[in-house]
N, C-alpha and C positions, 0 to 999 in steps of 0.2 A: 241852098241856105235860105231860110225863110225869115222874113222880117216881122217883129212883132210890135211895130210902132201904132198900128192902126187896130181899132176895135172891129169886130166882125161878127156875124152870127155863126153859129155852128150848126150846119144842117144835119150833121151826123149826130148831133146832141140832142135835137129836138125830139122829144117822146113824152108819152103821157105817163111814163113809169117815173114814179117819185122815188128817189134813192133812198129816203128815210123809210117808205113802205116797203121797199124791196128788202131792206135790211132787218125790218122789224120782227119777222118771225125766225130769224137766224141768229139768235142771241150767242150761239156757239161761234160764230164768226169772230167775235171779239176775243175769244179764247185762242183761236188760231192766230190772230194777229198779235196777241200778246206773246206768244210763243215764238215769233219771228225774231231771230238773232237781228239786233239793231246795227245798221252800218253808220247811223247817225248818232250824236251824243244823247245819253240818257240824262234828261232833266227833270227834276221834281215837277210832278203834274204836268209834264210836257211844257213846262215855261219856255217862252221864246227866248232867244239870245238877246242880248243887250249891247249897246256900244262899249261896254265894260267887260264883256265876255272875253275869254282867253284868246280865241281867233281874233277878234277885233282889236284887242291890245296889241296883238303881234302885228296886225295890219298897220297900225300906227307906227310901230318900231321899224317897220319895213320902209314906210314912206319916208321916215325921218332919216333913213339911212341912205336914201337914193341921191346921187349926185345929179347935177344940171342935165347931163347928157341922158341919163336913164329916165329922169322925169319926162324928158321930150317924147320918150317912146311909150313908157306905160303909165303916166299920169294922165288921165283923160278927163274931159268934162263929164259930169253926171248924165247929161242928156245925149252923150256919144251913142250913135245908132248901134255900134257894136255890143253894147250892153244888152240890146234887145235882139240880138242875132242867135238863134240856135242852130247848131249843126254838131253832128256826132263826130266830126273829124275836121278840126279846123284850128288855126291858131290865132287868137285874138289880137296879138301884137307880134312883132318880130323878136320880142324879147324872150329867148329861151331860158329857162331856170338855170341852166348849166353855164350860162354867161355871166351870171351874177357872182358876186364875191362869195367865198365859203361862209362867212357870217350871214350874208343876206339868204343864202341858200338855206341855211339852219333856221332861220326865221320863217321862210315860206313853208318849210315842213311843219313848223309849229303852227302855222295858220291852217294847214290841211288837217293836222292832228286835232286842233281846236274845233274844227267843223265836223269831225266824225267821232265815232266810238273807237276804243282800242281795236276792236275786230275790225271795223271798217276801215281804219287807218292802215293796217297790215294787208287788207285786201286790196285797197286801192294802190298801194305800193307795189303789190305784185302784179296787178292788172297793168299799171303803167310800165313795168319792167317787161312783162310778156307782150304787150301790144305795140310798144314804141321804145323799148330798150332803155326805160328809166324815166323817173320824173324830171331829169335834167333836160329831156326833149319835149317838154310841155311848156306852155307859154302862160303869162299872167298879165293882168291889167288892173289898174286902180282907178276907179271912177270917183270924182268928187275928191274932197279933202277929208281924211279920216279924223281930222281934229274939228270938223264942223258938223253941222246937224245931220247930213245924209251923205252916204258914202258906200262903196261897194268894192270888195276885191273879187276878181274872177280868174279861175285857172281853167285852161281849155287845152285840148289836144285829143289824140285819137281815143274814142269811146268814153270821153270824160269831160264834164263841165261840173265845176264846184264854185259855190259863191259864199261870201261872208259879208253881210251888211248891218250886223247888229240890230236887226229888225227896224231898221231907220226908214227902210222904203215900204210905206203902208200898203197892205192889200196884197202883198205877195209873199208867200211862204218861201223860205231859203233865198229870199232877194230875187226870186225868179226861177225858172225852169232849171232844173239840173238834169245832167246826162250822166249815166254811167252803163258800162257794158263791158264784155270780155270777149276776146277774139275766139275762144273755145266755142264750137258751134252748138246751137239747139240746146238740148236738154242734158248734155253731156256732163257727167260728173266731174269733169275737168273745168267745167265753167265755174268761175268763182261765186256767181251769184244764182246758180241752179237751185240752191236751197229755197230761195224765194219763189221760183216757179213751183217748186214741190208744195210749198205751203198754200200758194193760190190754188192749186190742184185740190188740195185738201178742203179748202173753203168751198170749192164748186161741189165737191162730193157731199157736202152738208146741205145743199139747197134741194127743195123739192122740185118735181118736174116743171112746175110753172115758172119757179124762179130761175131755173137753168135755162128755160126758153127765153126768158127776159135778159138773161145774163150774156147769151151768145150773140155774137154779130157775125154777119155772113163775111164782112171784111173789116180790117182795122180803119179807124178813122184817119182821115188825111192828116198829115203832119201839121198843116195850118189850122186844123180845128182848135187847137189849143193855143191861145194867144194871151198877151197881157190885156187885161180888161179894166176899163175905168172903175173906180171904186163906186160901190153902190149899184152897179149893173145887175140886174136879176140874172141869174143862170138857171138853166134847165135842171129839173130835178131838185 
């Protein structure tokens, strides 16, 4: 479980390769990316969500529906360190979705639906069913007050972390890192997200030999290489 509260350099990221230069001669990469079925919602011109977007409205409805005992468990301060913790298999609170009322569970599903495309929503529901016997076995937290300036909803569990913050937390896409995966191993066609791997392979095939050499790493960067960074901090590439 790695903490993201501090800024640090990324030794695996320091490179003379400029990512804009890397992509400059591969215009067809954009074509492949555009063909990738989206698991996140399609918005006009990739506009960011707002505090009044569907998911965020549902976050407010959920918050208002909580009783005092529920709030003690899931309503957390915005600066709670759990919001900055990333793990592919953990529960952010003890509150399992299956323990909420039927109406509250329906609202939580509306939040997830608002965070994703129709295709993505169905994939995530199946992933949760396959990997941990359903969405009811995942957990949630609410950071801050959704009626105030900054807030965030977070869902966690096996192979999944989703967030909804209405773009109120500056400098962080999706409100922070997200995680998704599927228990089906490797490039098996049974893996719900293998289509993304296949699209990445197509992009790699479009590269010339020099670009392929630049693109390939001997080993994956350490998990802690990607962290929350202070606004305005220069990034490699």
